[in-house]
C-alpha positions as CSV (number, residue, x, y, z in Angstrom):
1,V,-15.2,0.4,21.7
2,V,-16.5,-2.5,20.1
3,D,-20.1,-3.8,19.9
4,A,-19.1,-7.7,19.4
5,V,-16.3,-10.0,19.2
6,N,-17.1,-12.0,16.4
7,A,-13.4,-14.7,17.3
8,V,-10.3,-15.4,18.6
9,L,-7.4,-15.9,16.1
10,E,-3.9,-17.2,16.9
11,I,-2.3,-16.2,13.1
12,A,1.1,-17.4,12.5
13,A,3.9,-14.1,11.9
14,G,4.1,-15.5,8.7
15,D,0.7,-15.0,7.0
16,I,0.4,-11.1,8.3
17,E,0.9,-8.2,6.3
18,P,1.8,-4.5,6.9
19,P,-1.7,-2.3,6.7
20,P,-2.8,-1.7,2.9
21,S,-2.4,1.7,1.6
22,F,-5.9,2.8,1.3
23,G,-5.4,6.1,0.0
24,A,-6.7,9.7,1.5
25,G,-9.0,9.5,3.7
26,V,-9.0,6.5,5.5
27,R,-6.9,6.5,8.5
28,T,-4.6,3.4,9.2
29,E,-2.9,4.6,12.4
30,F,-5.3,2.0,14.0
31,I,-4.0,-0.7,11.6
32,Q,-1.1,-2.8,12.8
33,G,-1.8,-4.9,9.5
34,M,-3.3,-8.0,7.7
35,G,-4.0,-11.3,8.3
36,K,-4.5,-14.1,6.4
37,V,-6.6,-16.7,7.9
38,D,-8.2,-19.3,5.3
39,D,-9.0,-17.6,2.6
40,R,-10.0,-14.2,4.6
41,F,-7.9,-11.4,5.3
42,V,-8.8,-10.2,9.0
43,I,-7.9,-6.6,9.9
44,L,-5.5,-6.2,13.2
45,L,-5.5,-3.4,15.5
46,D,-2.5,-1.6,16.8
47,L,-3.7,-2.2,20.6
48,D,-1.1,0.7,21.6
49,N,-2.2,3.3,19.1
50,I,-6.3,3.1,20.4
51,M,-7.4,5.6,21.8
52,S,-8.6,5.0,26.0
53,A,-12.0,6.1,27.1
54,K,-10.5,8.9,28.4
55,D,-8.9,10.0,25.3
56,L,-12.9,9.7,24.0
57,V,-14.1,12.3,26.7
58,P,-13.2,15.4,23.8
59,L,-14.6,13.5,21.1
60,E,-17.7,13.5,23.6
61,E,-17.9,16.8,24.2
62,R,-17.4,18.1,20.6
63,Q,-19.9,15.8,19.7
64,A,-22.7,17.9,21.7
65,L,-21.0,21.0,20.7
66,E,-22.1,19.9,16.9
67,D,-26.3,18.8,18.4
68,E,-26.3,22.1,20.0
69,A,-25.2,24.3,16.3
70,E,-27.5,21.6,14.4
71,E,-30.2,21.8,17.2
72,A,-29.6,25.6,17.1
73,G,-29.2,26.0,12.6
74,S,-25.6,26.6,12.7
75,P,-25.1,25.9,8.9
76,E,-21.0,25.6,10.0
77,P,-20.0,22.6,12.0
78,V,-18.1,23.1,15.5
79,H,-13.5,23.1,15.3
């Protein structure tokens, strides 16, 4: 789910590098690689790994449970 698309670009295969290793805490399974356009890098999403709307429903349900717990004053997050 995105808010906006700024541009659609064609990037030559030679200008695409593998996803960088960001270290712990950053999930990279949705990144296919990094493309170089002029003097800047753009993130290339791995469309096969991006969640579908059906996959988002459990996340929305979890958020609702966490919101309810917060409203009730529960200090522990819902897992």
